N, CA, C and O atoms as a GROMACS GRO file, in nm:
protein
  568
    1MET      N    1   0.086  -0.116   0.000
    1MET     CA    2   0.000   0.000   0.000
    1MET      C    3   0.090   0.122   0.000
    1MET      O    4   0.156   0.150   0.100
    2ASP      N    5   0.095   0.193  -0.108
    2ASP     CA    6   0.184   0.306  -0.121
    2ASP      C    7   0.117   0.430  -0.068
    2ASP      O    8   0.000   0.456  -0.098
    3SER      N    9   0.190   0.507   0.011
    3SER     CA   10   0.130   0.628   0.068
    3SER      C   11   0.152   0.748  -0.020
    3SER      O   12   0.114   0.859   0.018
    4THR      N   13   0.211   0.732  -0.136
    4THR     CA   14   0.232   0.843  -0.227
    4THR      C   15   0.098   0.904  -0.265
    4THR      O   16   0.006   0.834  -0.305
    5GLY      N   17   0.088   1.035  -0.251
    5GLY     CA   18  -0.034   1.104  -0.287
    5GLY      C   19  -0.138   1.105  -0.177
    5GLY      O   20  -0.250   1.152  -0.199
    6THR      N   21  -0.105   1.056  -0.061
    6THR     CA   22  -0.203   1.053   0.048
    6THR      C   23  -0.163   1.146   0.160
    6THR      O   24  -0.219   1.137   0.270
    7ASN      N   25  -0.069   1.234   0.137
    7ASN     CA   26  -0.022   1.323   0.240
    7ASN      C   27  -0.110   1.448   0.240
    7ASN      O   28  -0.070   1.552   0.188
    8PHE      N   29  -0.230   1.436   0.298
    8PHE     CA   30  -0.329   1.542   0.298
    8PHE      C   31  -0.292   1.650   0.397
    8PHE      O   32  -0.223   1.624   0.496
    9ALA      N   33  -0.335   1.772   0.372
    9ALA     CA   34  -0.321   1.877   0.471
    9ALA      C   35  -0.416   1.847   0.585
    9ALA      O   36  -0.527   1.798   0.561
   10PRO      N   37  -0.376   1.874   0.710
   10PRO     CA   38  -0.462   1.840   0.821
   10PRO      C   39  -0.590   1.922   0.819
   10PRO      O   40  -0.589   2.041   0.790
   11GLU      N   41  -0.700   1.856   0.850
   11GLU     CA   42  -0.827   1.925   0.863
   11GLU      C   43  -0.840   1.975   1.005
   11GLU      O   44  -0.760   1.939   1.092
   12THR      N   45  -0.939   2.058   1.029
   12THR     CA   46  -0.962   2.110   1.162
   12THR      C   47  -0.974   1.996   1.261
   12THR      O   48  -1.054   1.904   1.240
   13GLY      N   49  -0.897   2.001   1.368
   13GLY     CA   50  -0.904   1.898   1.471
   13GLY      C   51  -0.821   1.775   1.441
   13GLY      O   52  -0.811   1.686   1.526
   14ALA      N   53  -0.761   1.767   1.323
   14ALA     CA   54  -0.680   1.650   1.289
   14ALA      C   55  -0.542   1.664   1.350
   14ALA      O   56  -0.492   1.775   1.368
   15THR      N   57  -0.483   1.553   1.382
   15THR     CA   58  -0.347   1.550   1.434
   15THR      C   59  -0.258   1.493   1.325
   15THR      O   60  -0.283   1.384   1.275
   16ALA      N   61  -0.156   1.567   1.289
   16ALA     CA   62  -0.066   1.520   1.186
   16ALA      C   63   0.049   1.443   1.248
   16ALA      O   64   0.110   1.489   1.345
   17ILE      N   65   0.077   1.327   1.193
   17ILE     CA   66   0.194   1.251   1.234
   17ILE      C   67   0.272   1.231   1.105
   17ILE      O   68   0.256   1.129   1.038
   18ASP      N   69   0.355   1.328   1.070
   18ASP     CA   70   0.424   1.316   0.943
   18ASP      C   71   0.571   1.352   0.952
   18ASP      O   72   0.633   1.384   0.851
   19THR      N   73   0.628   1.346   1.070
   19THR     CA   74   0.769   1.370   1.083
   19THR      C   75   0.841   1.237   1.087
   19THR      O   76   0.796   1.145   1.154
   20PRO      N   77   0.952   1.225   1.016
   20PRO     CA   78   1.025   1.098   1.015
   20PRO      C   79   1.065   1.057   1.156
   20PRO      O   80   1.096   1.140   1.241
   21ASP      N   81   1.065   0.927   1.177
   21ASP     CA   82   1.109   0.868   1.303
   21ASP      C   83   1.026   0.912   1.423
   21ASP      O   84   1.079   0.926   1.533
   22THR      N   85   0.895   0.933   1.402
   22THR     CA   86   0.806   0.961   1.514
   22THR      C   87   0.800   0.835   1.598
   22THR      O   88   0.756   0.731   1.549
   23PRO      N   89   0.844   0.840   1.726
   23PRO     CA   90   0.857   0.718   1.804
   23PRO      C   91   0.726   0.645   1.832
   23PRO      O   92   0.727   0.524   1.851
   24ASP      N   93   0.615   0.714   1.834
   24ASP     CA   94   0.489   0.649   1.866
   24ASP      C   95   0.400   0.629   1.743
   24ASP      O   96   0.280   0.605   1.756
   25ALA      N   97   0.460   0.640   1.624
   25ALA     CA   98   0.384   0.619   1.501
   25ALA      C   99   0.354   0.470   1.485
   25ALA      O  100   0.441   0.387   1.508
   26PRO      N  101   0.231   0.436   1.445
   26PRO     CA  102   0.195   0.295   1.430
   26PRO      C  103   0.266   0.230   1.312
   26PRO      O  104   0.310   0.298   1.220
   27ASP      N  105   0.277   0.098   1.318
   27ASP     CA  106   0.323   0.021   1.203
   27ASP      C  107   0.199  -0.018   1.123
   27ASP      O  108   0.087   0.000   1.170
   28LEU      N  109   0.219  -0.071   1.003
   28LEU     CA  110   0.109  -0.103   0.914
   28LEU      C  111   0.122  -0.246   0.863
   28LEU      O  112   0.220  -0.280   0.797
   29VAL      N  113   0.022  -0.329   0.893
   29VAL     CA  114   0.017  -0.466   0.841
   29VAL      C  115  -0.074  -0.466   0.719
   29VAL      O  116  -0.190  -0.427   0.728
   30THR      N  117  -0.021  -0.508   0.604
   30THR     CA  118  -0.102  -0.513   0.482
   30THR      C  119  -0.129  -0.658   0.444
   30THR      O  120  -0.042  -0.744   0.454
   31VAL      N  121  -0.252  -0.682   0.401
   31VAL     CA  122  -0.298  -0.815   0.363
   31VAL      C  123  -0.390  -0.803   0.242
   31VAL      O  124  -0.440  -0.695   0.213
   32PRO      N  125  -0.411  -0.914   0.170
   32PRO     CA  126  -0.509  -0.911   0.061
   32PRO      C  127  -0.647  -0.871   0.115
   32PRO      O  128  -0.682  -0.907   0.227
   33THR      N  129  -0.722  -0.799   0.036
   33THR     CA  130  -0.851  -0.746   0.080
   33THR      C  131  -0.945  -0.854   0.133
   33THR      O  132  -1.005  -0.836   0.239
   34ARG      N  133  -0.959  -0.962   0.062
   34ARG     CA  134  -1.054  -1.067   0.104
   34ARG      C  135  -1.020  -1.118   0.244
   34ARG      O  136  -1.108  -1.130   0.330
   35GLN      N  137  -0.894  -1.148   0.267
   35GLN     CA  138  -0.851  -1.197   0.399
   35GLN      C  139  -0.868  -1.087   0.504
   35GLN      O  140  -0.908  -1.115   0.617
   36GLY      N  141  -0.837  -0.964   0.468
   36GLY     CA  142  -0.850  -0.853   0.561
   36GLY      C  143  -0.994  -0.827   0.603
   36GLY      O  144  -1.020  -0.802   0.721
   37LEU      N  145  -1.087  -0.833   0.509
   37LEU     CA  146  -1.227  -0.813   0.542
   37LEU      C  147  -1.279  -0.923   0.633
   37LEU      O  148  -1.355  -0.897   0.727
   38GLU      N  149  -1.238  -1.047   0.605
   38GLU     CA  150  -1.276  -1.158   0.693
   38GLU      C  151  -1.219  -1.134   0.834
   38GLU      O  152  -1.289  -1.156   0.933
   39ALA      N  153  -1.094  -1.090   0.841
   39ALA     CA  154  -1.031  -1.066   0.971
   39ALA      C  155  -1.103  -0.955   1.048
   39ALA      O  156  -1.122  -0.966   1.169
   40VAL      N  157  -1.144  -0.849   0.979
   40VAL     CA  158  -1.221  -0.742   1.044
   40VAL      C  159  -1.348  -0.800   1.107
   40VAL      O  160  -1.379  -0.771   1.222
   41ASP      N  161  -1.419  -0.882   1.030
   41ASP     CA  162  -1.542  -0.944   1.082
   41ASP      C  163  -1.512  -1.033   1.202
   41ASP      O  164  -1.585  -1.030   1.302
   42ILE      N  165  -1.407  -1.113   1.194
   42ILE     CA  166  -1.371  -1.203   1.303
   42ILE      C  167  -1.337  -1.124   1.429
   42ILE      O  168  -1.382  -1.159   1.538
   43ILE      N  169  -1.259  -1.020   1.415
   43ILE     CA  170  -1.220  -0.938   1.530
   43ILE      C  171  -1.342  -0.870   1.590
   43ILE      O  172  -1.358  -0.866   1.712
   44ARG      N  173  -1.428  -0.817   1.504
   44ARG     CA  174  -1.548  -0.748   1.556
   44ARG      C  175  -1.641  -0.844   1.630
   44ARG      O  176  -1.702  -0.806   1.730
   45ARG      N  177  -1.653  -0.966   1.582
   45ARG     CA  178  -1.737  -1.064   1.651
   45ARG      C  179  -1.682  -1.098   1.788
   45ARG      O  180  -1.759  -1.123   1.881
   46GLY      N  181  -1.549  -1.100   1.801
   46GLY     CA  182  -1.486  -1.137   1.928
   46GLY      C  183  -1.456  -1.020   2.018
   46GLY      O  184  -1.419  -1.040   2.134
   47ALA      N  185  -1.470  -0.898   1.969
   47ALA     CA  186  -1.434  -0.779   2.048
   47ALA      C  187  -1.520  -0.766   2.172
   47ALA      O  188  -1.640  -0.793   2.170
   48GLY      N  189  -1.456  -0.726   2.279
   48GLY     CA  190  -1.528  -0.702   2.403
   48GLY      C  191  -1.539  -0.824   2.491
   48GLY      O  192  -1.563  -0.811   2.611
   49LEU      N  193  -1.524  -0.942   2.435
   49LEU     CA  194  -1.533  -1.064   2.514
   49LEU      C  195  -1.400  -1.084   2.588
   49LEU      O  196  -1.395  -1.074   2.710
   50THR      N  197  -1.296  -1.112   2.514
   50THR     CA  198  -1.164  -1.127   2.576
   50THR      C  199  -1.059  -1.047   2.500
   50THR      O  200  -0.947  -1.031   2.548
   51ALA      N  201  -1.095  -0.996   2.385
   51ALA     CA  202  -0.998  -0.927   2.302
   51ALA      C  203  -1.045  -0.786   2.270
   51ALA      O  204  -1.165  -0.760   2.262
   52PRO      N  205  -0.949  -0.695   2.252
   52PRO     CA  206  -0.986  -0.561   2.208
   52PRO      C  207  -1.037  -0.564   2.064
   52PRO      O  208  -1.015  -0.662   1.993
   53GLY      N  209  -1.103  -0.460   2.023
   53GLY     CA  210  -1.158  -0.454   1.888
   53GLY      C  211  -1.055  -0.416   1.785
   53GLY      O  212  -0.936  -0.399   1.814
   54VAL      N  213  -1.102  -0.403   1.664
   54VAL     CA  214  -1.016  -0.366   1.553
   54VAL      C  215  -0.988  -0.216   1.557
   54VAL      O  216  -1.076  -0.137   1.593
   55GLY      N  217  -0.867  -0.179   1.521
   55GLY     CA  218  -0.829  -0.038   1.512
   55GLY      C  219  -0.853   0.013   1.371
   55GLY      O  220  -0.924  -0.050   1.293
   56PRO      N  221  -0.795   0.128   1.338
   56PRO     CA  222  -0.813   0.185   1.204
   56PRO      C  223  -0.763   0.091   1.094
   56PRO      O  224  -0.662   0.023   1.109
   57VAL      N  225  -0.837   0.091   0.983
   57VAL     CA  226  -0.802   0.007   0.869
   57VAL      C  227  -0.805   0.093   0.743
   57VAL      O  228  -0.902   0.165   0.718
   58LEU      N  229  -0.699   0.085   0.665
   58LEU     CA  230  -0.689   0.155   0.537
   58LEU      C  231  -0.721   0.060   0.424
   58LEU      O  232  -0.701  -0.061   0.435
   59HIS      N  233  -0.772   0.115   0.314
   59HIS     CA  234  -0.788   0.037   0.192
   59HIS      C  235  -0.717   0.110   0.080
   59HIS      O  236  -0.711   0.233   0.081
   60ASP      N  237  -0.665   0.036  -0.013
   60ASP     CA  238  -0.600   0.101  -0.126
   60ASP      C  239  -0.702   0.126  -0.236
   60ASP      O  240  -0.808   0.064  -0.239
   61GLY      N  241  -0.671   0.217  -0.323
   61GLY     CA  242  -0.764   0.257  -0.428
   61GLY      C  243  -0.799   0.146  -0.524
   61GLY      O  244  -0.909   0.144  -0.580
   62SER      N  245  -0.707   0.053  -0.546
   62SER     CA  246  -0.734  -0.055  -0.640
   62SER      C  247  -0.817  -0.166  -0.578
   62SER      O  248  -0.868  -0.253  -0.649
   63GLY      N  249  -0.831  -0.164  -0.446
   63GLY     CA  250  -0.908  -0.267  -0.378
   63GLY      C  251  -0.832  -0.396  -0.355
   63GLY      O  252  -0.893  -0.497  -0.321
   64GLY      N  253  -0.700  -0.394  -0.374
   64GLY     CA  254  -0.621  -0.515  -0.360
   64GLY      C  255  -0.575  -0.548  -0.220
   64GLY      O  256  -0.553  -0.664  -0.187
   65THR      N  257  -0.561  -0.445  -0.136
   65THR     CA  258  -0.510  -0.469  -0.001
   65THR      C  259  -0.581  -0.385   0.103
   65THR      O  260  -0.637  -0.279   0.074
   66LEU      N  261  -0.576  -0.436   0.226
   66LEU     CA  262  -0.618  -0.360   0.344
   66LEU      C  263  -0.496  -0.345   0.432
   66LEU      O  264  -0.407  -0.430   0.433
   67GLY      N  265  -0.493  -0.236   0.507
   67GLY     CA  266  -0.382  -0.211   0.599
   67GLY      C  267  -0.435  -0.186   0.739
   67GLY      O  268  -0.518  -0.098   0.759
   68PHE      N  269  -0.386  -0.263   0.835
   68PHE     CA  270  -0.426  -0.250   0.975
   68PHE      C  271  -0.318  -0.173   1.049
   68PHE      O  272  -0.200  -0.209   1.042
   69LEU      N  273  -0.357  -0.068   1.121
   69LEU     CA  274  -0.261   0.001   1.205
   69LEU      C  275  -0.240  -0.081   1.331
   69LEU      O  276  -0.335  -0.122   1.396
   70VAL      N  277  -0.114  -0.104   1.364
   70VAL     CA  278  -0.075  -0.183   1.480
   70VAL      C  279   0.028  -0.102   1.560
   70VAL      O  280   0.081  -0.004   1.509
   71PRO      N  281   0.056  -0.141   1.684
   71PRO     CA  282   0.149  -0.064   1.765
   71PRO      C  283   0.289  -0.054   1.702
   71PRO      O  284   0.332  -0.144   1.630
   72PRO      N  285   0.358   0.055   1.732
   72PRO     CA  286   0.496   0.068   1.682
   72PRO      C  287   0.581  -0.047   1.736
   72PRO      O  288   0.563  -0.092   1.849
   73GLY      N  289   0.672  -0.095   1.653
   73GLY     CA  290   0.758  -0.206   1.692
   73GLY      C  291   0.708  -0.340   1.643
   73GLY      O  292   0.782  -0.438   1.646
   74THR      N  293   0.583  -0.347   1.598
   74THR     CA  294   0.527  -0.474   1.550
   74THR      C  295   0.605  -0.526   1.430
   74THR      O  296   0.626  -0.647   1.418
   75ALA      N  297   0.649  -0.437   1.342
   75ALA     CA  298   0.721  -0.479   1.221
   75ALA      C  299   0.849  -0.555   1.253
   75ALA      O  300   0.894  -0.637   1.173
   76ASP      N  301   0.908  -0.528   1.369
   76ASP     CA  302   1.033  -0.594   1.405
   76ASP      C  303   1.020  -0.745   1.417
   76ASP      O  304   1.116  -0.817   1.393
   77ALA      N  305   0.901  -0.794   1.453
   77ALA     CA  306   0.884  -0.938   1.475
   77ALA      C  307   0.773  -0.999   1.390
   77ALA      O  308   0.740  -1.116   1.408
   78TRP      N  309   0.716  -0.924   1.297
   78TRP     CA  310   0.604  -0.976   1.217
   78TRP      C  311   0.656  -1.072   1.112
   78TRP      O  312   0.746  -1.037   1.036
   79ASP      N  313   0.600  -1.193   1.107
   79ASP     CA  314   0.647  -1.292   1.010
   79ASP      C  315   0.533  -1.379   0.957
   79ASP      O  316   0.556  -1.494   0.921
   80LEU      N  317   0.413  -1.326   0.950
   80LEU     CA  318   0.299  -1.404   0.904
   80LEU      C  319   0.299  -1.411   0.751
   80LEU      O  320   0.288  -1.308   0.685
   81PRO      N  321   0.311  -1.532   0.694
   81PRO     CA  322   0.311  -1.546   0.548
   81PRO      C  323   0.184  -1.486   0.487
   81PRO      O  324   0.075  -1.496   0.543
   82GLY      N  325   0.200  -1.424   0.371
   82GLY     CA  326   0.087  -1.366   0.300
   82GLY      C  327   0.055  -1.224   0.344
   82GLY      O  328  -0.041  -1.164   0.295
   83SER      N  329   0.134  -1.171   0.436
   83SER     CA  330   0.113  -1.035   0.484
   83SER      C  331   0.249  -0.966   0.496
   83SER      O  332   0.354  -1.030   0.488
   84ALA      N  333   0.244  -0.837   0.513
   84ALA     CA  334   0.366  -0.760   0.534
   84ALA      C  335   0.340  -0.658   0.643
   84ALA      O  336   0.229  -0.606   0.656
   85CYS      N  337   0.443  -0.629   0.722
   85CYS     CA  338   0.430  -0.525   0.824
   85CYS      C  339   0.546  -0.429   0.807
   85CYS      O  340   0.662  -0.470   0.807
   86THR      N  341   0.514  -0.302   0.792
   86THR     CA  342   0.616  -0.201   0.772
   86THR      C  343   0.604  -0.092   0.877
   86THR      O  344   0.496  -0.062   0.927
   87GLN      N  345   0.718  -0.034   0.907
   87GLN     CA  346   0.720   0.082   0.997
   87GLN      C  347   0.677   0.203   0.916
   87GLN      O  348   0.725   0.225   0.805
   88THR      N  349   0.587   0.282   0.971
   88THR     CA  350   0.543   0.401   0.900
   88THR      C  351   0.627   0.522   0.938
   88THR      O  352   0.642   0.614   0.859
   89ASN      N  353   0.681   0.520   1.059
   89ASN     CA  354   0.752   0.636   1.111
   89ASN      C  355   0.669   0.763   1.100
   89ASN      O  356   0.722   0.874   1.101
   90GLY      N  357   0.537   0.746   1.088
   90GLY     CA  358   0.445   0.859   1.084
   90GLY      C  359   0.434   0.927   0.950
   90GLY      O  360   0.360   1.025   0.937
   91ARG      N  361   0.504   0.879   0.849
   91ARG     CA  362   0.504   0.947   0.719
   91ARG      C  363   0.366   0.947   0.656
   91ARG      O  364   0.310   0.841   0.626
   92GLY      N  365   0.311   1.066   0.635
   92GLY     CA  366   0.188   1.081   0.559
   92GLY      C  367   0.062   1.039   0.630
   92GLY      O  368  -0.044   1.034   0.567
   93MET      N  369   0.067   1.009   0.760
   93MET     CA  370  -0.052   0.960   0.830
   93MET      C  371  -0.121   1.076   0.900
   93MET      O  372  -0.056   1.164   0.956
   94ARG      N  373  -0.251   1.074   0.897
   94ARG     CA  374  -0.332   1.177   0.960
   94ARG      C  375  -0.434   1.109   1.050
   94ARG      O  376  -0.498   1.012   1.010
   95PHE      N  377  -0.450   1.160   1.170
   95PHE     CA  378  -0.548   1.107   1.264
   95PHE      C  379  -0.635   1.220   1.313
   95PHE      O  380  -0.596   1.337   1.305
   96GLY      N  381  -0.750   1.187   1.362
   96GLY     CA  382  -0.843   1.288   1.412
   96GLY      C  383  -0.965   1.289   1.323
   96GLY      O  384  -1.034   1.187   1.312
   97ASP      N  385  -0.993   1.400   1.259
   97ASP     CA  386  -1.106   1.406   1.167
   97ASP      C  387  -1.083   1.310   1.051
   97ASP      O  388  -0.970   1.288   1.009
   98ALA      N  389  -1.191   1.255   1.001
   98ALA     CA  390  -1.179   1.163   0.888
   98ALA      C  391  -1.126   1.238   0.767
   98ALA      O  392  -1.166   1.351   0.740
   99VAL      N  393  -1.036   1.176   0.697
   99VAL     CA  394  -0.982   1.232   0.574
   99VAL      C  395  -1.044   1.154   0.460
   99VAL      O  396  -1.029   1.032   0.452
  100SER      N  397  -1.112   1.224   0.371
  100SER     CA  398  -1.176   1.157   0.259
  100SER      C  399  -1.071   1.107   0.163
  100SER      O  400  -0.976   1.179   0.132
  101PRO      N  401  -1.087   0.984   0.115
  101PRO     CA  402  -0.990   0.934   0.019
  101PRO      C  403  -1.001   1.009  -0.113
  101PRO      O  404  -1.108   1.055  -0.151
  102THR      N  405  -0.888   1.019  -0.180
  102THR     CA  406  -0.890   1.080  -0.312
  102THR      C  407  -0.944   0.976  -0.410
  102THR      O  408  -0.941   0.857  -0.382
  103ALA      N  409  -0.991   1.021  -0.523
  103ALA     CA  410  -1.042   0.927  -0.623
  103ALA      C  411  -0.933   0.829  -0.660
  103ALA      O  412  -0.827   0.869  -0.708
  104GLY      N  413  -0.957   0.702  -0.638
  104GLY     CA  414  -0.860   0.600  -0.672
  104GLY      C  415  -0.744   0.589  -0.574
  104GLY      O  416  -0.654   0.508  -0.595
  105GLY      N  417  -0.745   0.670  -0.467
  105GLY     CA  418  -0.634   0.669  -0.372
  105GLY      C  419  -0.666   0.586  -0.250
  105GLY      O  420  -0.771   0.523  -0.240
  106THR      N  421  -0.573   0.588  -0.157
  106THR     CA  422  -0.590   0.516  -0.032
  106THR      C  423  -0.682   0.596   0.059
  106THR      O  424  -0.674   0.719   0.063
  107GLY      N  425  -0.768   0.527   0.132
  107GLY     CA  426  -0.857   0.594   0.227
  107GLY      C  427  -0.889   0.502   0.343
  107GLY      O  428  -0.841   0.389   0.348
  108TRP      N  429  -0.967   0.550   0.436
  108TRP     CA  430  -1.003   0.473   0.555
  108TRP      C  431  -1.122   0.382   0.528
  108TRP      O  432  -1.226   0.428   0.482
  109LEU      N  433  -1.107   0.254   0.556
  109LEU     CA  434  -1.220   0.162   0.564
  109LEU      C  435  -1.285   0.181   0.700
  109LEU      O  436  -1.407   0.194   0.711
  110LEU      N  437  -1.203   0.183   0.804
  110LEU     CA  438  -1.245   0.212   0.941
  110LEU      C  439  -1.159   0.328   0.990
  110LEU      O  440  -1.043   0.307   1.025
  111PRO      N  441  -1.214   0.449   0.993
  111PRO     CA  442  -1.134   0.566   1.033
  111PRO      C  443  -1.100   0.564   1.182
  111PRO      O  444  -1.171   0.502   1.262
  112PRO      N  445  -0.992   0.632   1.220
  112PRO     CA  446  -0.947   0.631   1.359
  112PRO      C  447  -1.052   0.673   1.460
  112PRO      O  448  -1.058   0.617   1.569
  113GLU      N  449  -1.135   0.770   1.427
  113GLU     CA  450  -1.233   0.820   1.525
  113GLU      C  451  -1.350   0.724   1.545
  113GLU      O  452  -1.429   0.742   1.637
  114ALA      N  453  -1.362   0.622   1.458
  114ALA     CA  454  -1.475   0.528   1.467
  114ALA      C  455  -1.439   0.399   1.540
  114ALA      O  456  -1.528   0.319   1.573
  115VAL      N  457  -1.310   0.378   1.565
  115VAL     CA  458  -1.264   0.252   1.624
  115VAL      C  459  -1.157   0.278   1.728
  115VAL      O  460  -1.124   0.393   1.756
  116GLY      N  461  -1.102   0.171   1.783
  116GLY     CA  462  -0.995   0.183   1.881
  116GLY      C  463  -0.868   0.240   1.819
  116GLY      O  464  -0.862   0.262   1.698
  117PRO      N  465  -0.767   0.265   1.903
  117PRO     CA  466  -0.647   0.332   1.854
  117PRO      C  467  -0.566   0.250   1.753
  117PRO      O  468  -0.529   0.304   1.648
  118VAL      N  469  -0.538   0.125   1.780
  118VAL     CA  470  -0.468   0.035   1.688
  118VAL      C  471  -0.518  -0.107   1.716
  118VAL      O  472  -0.581  -0.132   1.818
  119THR      N  473  -0.489  -0.197   1.625
  119THR     CA  474  -0.527  -0.337   1.642
  119THR      C  475  -0.415  -0.411   1.714
  119THR      O  476  -0.298  -0.395   1.680
  120ASP      N  477  -0.452  -0.491   1.813
  120ASP     CA  478  -0.354  -0.572   1.885
  120ASP      C  479  -0.294  -0.673   1.787
  120ASP      O  480  -0.369  -0.746   1.722
  121PRO      N  481  -0.161  -0.680   1.775
  121PRO     CA  482  -0.100  -0.771   1.678
  121PRO      C  483  -0.134  -0.919   1.701
  121PRO      O  484  -0.152  -0.992   1.604
  122ALA      N  485  -0.143  -0.962   1.824
  122ALA     CA  486  -0.177  -1.103   1.851
  122ALA      C  487  -0.319  -1.134   1.807
  122ALA      O  488  -0.346  -1.240   1.751
  123VAL      N  489  -0.410  -1.040   1.831
  123VAL     CA  490  -0.550  -1.056   1.789
  123VAL      C  491  -0.556  -1.057   1.636
  123VAL      O  492  -0.628  -1.139   1.578
  124LEU      N  493  -0.482  -0.968   1.572
  124LEU     CA  494  -0.481  -0.962   1.425
  124LEU      C  495  -0.422  -1.090   1.367
  124LEU      O  496  -0.477  -1.145   1.271
  125ARG      N  497  -0.313  -1.138   1.423
  125ARG     CA  498  -0.250  -1.261   1.374
  125ARG      C  499  -0.349  -1.379   1.380
  125ARG      O  500  -0.362  -1.455   1.284
  126ALA      N  501  -0.418  -1.392   1.492
  126ALA     CA  502  -0.515  -1.501   1.508
  126ALA      C  503  -0.630  -1.486   1.409
  126ALA      O  504  -0.673  -1.584   1.348
  127ALA      N  505  -0.680  -1.364   1.393
  127ALA     CA  506  -0.792  -1.339   1.300
  127ALA      C  507  -0.750  -1.365   1.156
  127ALA      O  508  -0.828  -1.421   1.078
  128LEU      N  509  -0.629  -1.325   1.119
  128LEU     CA  510  -0.582  -1.350   0.982
  128LEU      C  511  -0.566  -1.499   0.956
  128LEU      O  512  -0.596  -1.547   0.847
  129GLY      N  513  -0.520  -1.574   1.056
  129GLY     CA  514  -0.509  -1.718   1.041
  129GLY      C  515  -0.644  -1.783   1.023
  129GLY      O  516  -0.662  -1.869   0.937
  130GLU      N  517  -0.741  -1.742   1.107
  130GLU     CA  518  -0.876  -1.796   1.094
  130GLU      C  519  -0.938  -1.758   0.960
  130GLU      O  520  -1.005  -1.839   0.896
  131ALA      N  521  -0.915  -1.633   0.917
  131ALA     CA  522  -0.968  -1.588   0.788
  131ALA      C  523  -0.911  -1.671   0.674
  131ALA      O  524  -0.985  -1.709   0.582
  132ALA      N  525  -0.782  -1.699   0.678
  132ALA     CA  526  -0.720  -1.780   0.572
  132ALA      C  527  -0.782  -1.920   0.568
  132ALA      O  528  -0.807  -1.974   0.460
  133ARG      N  529  -0.807  -1.978   0.685
  133ARG     CA  530  -0.869  -2.112   0.689
  133ARG      C  531  -1.011  -2.108   0.635
  133ARG      O  532  -1.052  -2.199   0.562
  134LEU      N  533  -1.087  -2.004   0.669
  134LEU     CA  534  -1.225  -1.991   0.619
  134LEU      C  535  -1.227  -1.974   0.467
  134LEU      O  536  -1.310  -2.034   0.399
  135ILE      N  537  -1.136  -1.893   0.417
  135ILE     CA  538  -1.130  -1.868   0.272
  135ILE      C  539  -1.093  -1.997   0.199
  135ILE      O  540  -1.152  -2.030   0.096
  136GLU      N  541  -0.995  -2.069   0.253
  136GLU     CA  542  -0.954  -2.195   0.191
  136GLU      C  543  -1.070  -2.295   0.191
  136GLU      O  544  -1.093  -2.363   0.090
  137ALA      N  545  -1.141  -2.305   0.302
  137ALA     CA  546  -1.255  -2.397   0.310
  137ALA      C  547  -1.363  -2.359   0.210
  137ALA      O  548  -1.419  -2.445   0.142
  138ALA      N  549  -1.393  -2.229   0.201
  138ALA     CA  550  -1.495  -2.182   0.108
  138ALA      C  551  -1.454  -2.210  -0.036
  138ALA      O  552  -1.536  -2.252  -0.117
  139ASP      N  553  -1.327  -2.186  -0.068
  139ASP     CA  554  -1.279  -2.208  -0.205
  139ASP      C  555  -1.280  -2.357  -0.240
  139ASP      O  556  -1.300  -2.392  -0.356
  140ASN      N  557  -1.258  -2.444  -0.142
  140ASN     CA  558  -1.257  -2.588  -0.168
  140ASN      C  559  -1.396  -2.647  -0.183
  140ASN      O  560  -1.410  -2.761  -0.227
  141CYS      N  561  -1.498  -2.572  -0.147
  141CYS     CA  562  -1.637  -2.618  -0.158
  141CYS      C  563  -1.694  -2.595  -0.298
  141CYS      O  564  -1.805  -2.638  -0.327
  142ARG      N  565  -1.622  -2.529  -0.381
  142ARG     CA  566  -1.672  -2.495  -0.515
  142ARG      C  567  -1.664  -2.608  -0.610
  142ARG      O  568  -1.703  -2.595  -0.726
   0.00000   0.00000   0.00000
């Protein structure tokens, strides 16, 4: 998920995190859209019981990937096949008021003000694993 062209000017009430090496900037886990949407549903069904809910989720303009914001430092140990986790260092990220996606650009599927601060990496890992198994089972039923 490329952040090129998504560096919006902050809107009223928005907090800009766009300085390099911002220590508390979230990392970003990207996954194929189908698996990501399943994972969002899985996390939302389980939220509040024993696990925290899903945090902000980005979608790319082409519809190929979803990106989950996770705590800083997650990228250092992320190794789930079929996904990638990158450090954002705050580049181009805006929080606070919802930022409308540009035509064909990256935008919020779940904006920061509508959900928790970030997704717990252990919860995301489990949900992505379950989503992959569900997708495989569904595809094998055809």
